[in-house]
C-alpha positions in Angstrom: 37.0 84.9 63.9 40.5 84.8 62.3 40.9 83.5 58.8 43.8 81.3 57.9 45.3 84.1 55.8 45.0 86.5 58.8 46.6 84.1 61.2 49.4 83.5 58.7 49.9 87.2 58.3 50.0 87.7 62.1 52.6 84.9 62.5 54.6 86.5 59.7 54.5 89.9 61.4 55.5 88.5 64.8 58.3 86.5 63.1 59.5 89.6 61.2 59.5 91.7 64.4 61.5 89.1 66.3 64.0 88.9 63.4 64.3 92.7 63.4 64.9 92.7 67.1 67.6 90.0 66.9 69.5 91.7 64.1 71.1 94.4 66.3 72.1 91.7 68.8 73.7 89.5 66.1 75.5 92.5 64.6 77.0 93.2 68.0 78.1 89.6 68.5 79.6 89.4 65.0 81.8 92.4 65.8 83.1 90.9 69.1 86.8 90.1 68.8 86.7 86.4 69.7 84.7 83.8 71.6 87.4 83.8 74.3 86.8 87.4 75.2 85.1 88.1 78.5 81.3 88.6 78.4 80.1 92.1 78.5 77.3 93.5 80.7 74.0 94.1 79.1 71.5 96.7 80.1 68.1 95.9 81.5 65.0 98.0 80.7 65.1 101.2 82.7 68.6 100.9 84.0 71.4 103.4 83.5 74.0 100.7 82.7 75.3 101.0 79.1 74.5 98.2 76.7 78.0 97.0 77.0 81.0 97.9 79.1 84.7 97.2 78.2 86.2 94.3 80.1 88.4 95.4 83.0 91.8 93.9 83.7 92.4 92.4 87.1 95.5 94.0 88.6 98.3 91.6 89.4 98.8 91.1 93.1 101.5 93.2 94.7 104.8 91.4 95.1 106.0 90.9 98.7 108.6 88.9 100.6 107.4 85.4 101.2 109.8 84.2 104.0 108.3 80.7 104.2 108.8 80.1 100.4 111.9 79.2 98.5 114.5 81.6 97.1 113.1 80.8 93.6 109.6 81.8 94.7 111.0 85.1 96.0 113.2 85.9 93.0 110.6 88.0 91.3 110.3 90.2 94.4 114.1 90.4 94.8 114.3 91.4 91.1 111.6 94.1 91.5 113.6 95.7 94.3 117.0 95.4 92.6 115.7 96.6 89.3 114.3 99.8 90.9 117.8 100.5 92.3 119.4 99.7 89.0 117.2 102.2 87.3 118.0 105.0 89.7 121.4 104.4 91.4 123.1 101.5 89.6 126.7 101.8 90.7 126.0 102.1 94.4 126.2 98.7 96.1 124.9 100.2 99.4 121.7 101.3 97.6 121.0 97.7 96.7 121.5 96.4 100.3 119.5 99.3 101.8 116.6 98.7 99.4 116.6 94.9 100.0 116.7 95.5 103.8 113.8 98.0 103.4 111.9 95.3 101.6 112.3 92.8 104.5 115.4 90.8 103.5 117.8 89.9 106.4 120.9 92.2 106.3 123.0 89.7 108.2 122.5 87.2 105.3 123.8 89.6 102.6 127.0 89.9 100.8 128.2 92.7 98.5 131.2 93.2 96.2 133.1 96.5 96.0 131.8 99.4 93.9 135.4 100.7 93.3 138.6 98.9 92.3 141.7 99.1 94.4 142.9 101.9 92.0 139.6 103.8 92.7 138.0 103.1 89.3 134.3 102.2 89.0 133.9 98.4 89.2 132.8 96.7 86.0 129.8 95.3 88.0 128.5 95.1 91.5 127.2 91.8 92.9 125.0 91.4 95.9 123.4 88.4 97.5 121.0 87.2 100.1 121.3 83.8 101.8 117.7 82.8 101.8 116.3 79.5 103.1 119.5 77.6 102.3 119.7 79.0 98.8 121.3 82.2 97.3 119.5 85.1 95.6 122.2 86.8 93.6 122.0 90.0 91.7 124.5 91.8 89.5 124.5 95.1 87.7 127.1 96.9 85.6 128.4 97.5 82.1 130.3 94.2 82.1 127.2 92.2 82.9 124.9 93.8 80.3 122.6 95.4 82.8 120.8 93.8 85.7 121.0 90.0 86.0 119.9 87.7 88.7 119.7 84.0 89.6 119.1 81.5 92.4 122.1 79.4 93.2 123.1 76.8 95.7 125.1 77.9 98.8 128.9 77.6 98.4 130.9 75.2 100.5 132.0 78.2 102.5 128.4 78.8 103.6 128.3 82.0 101.5 126.8 83.0 98.2 129.6 85.1 96.5 133.2 84.0 95.7 136.2 86.1 96.7 136.6 89.1 99.0 133.4 91.0 99.7 132.6 94.3 101.4 131.8 94.4 105.0 128.1 95.5 105.5 128.7 97.5 108.6 126.2 100.4 108.3 
């Protein structure tokens, strides 16, 4: 038969044991960066899973042409293609057109300014555009434009996207 003192001691030992088991867990949770961080996996007895694993980032979906969407919805994709050209071959207008065609844009809907001036100097900037779902995706690169720039603009009254004389895209 257990005495009252023995029962009290047993409860005290069980309580102390539970407290000691909870301390490592509370120490881990106190060190976590914030309550908004993603939960970590915990190991179960006998498993090879570590006690906690670092959260993994979900990769962003790959950009692609969305022909049924607006020009604004496709601007990020347009920029990704044009920025890659700007980083490798910035002064070559044909390179922008070829890259955009390769990405699925309609070549017959494009315009391009000249890379060279009439006196055969490098142009201050090269502009290129795609008429896309009744809007214009327009890109520009060159020293006069401060690097690569882009925008979505309304179609001009002429039915085109760029002002002035543009290059024939006949390749």
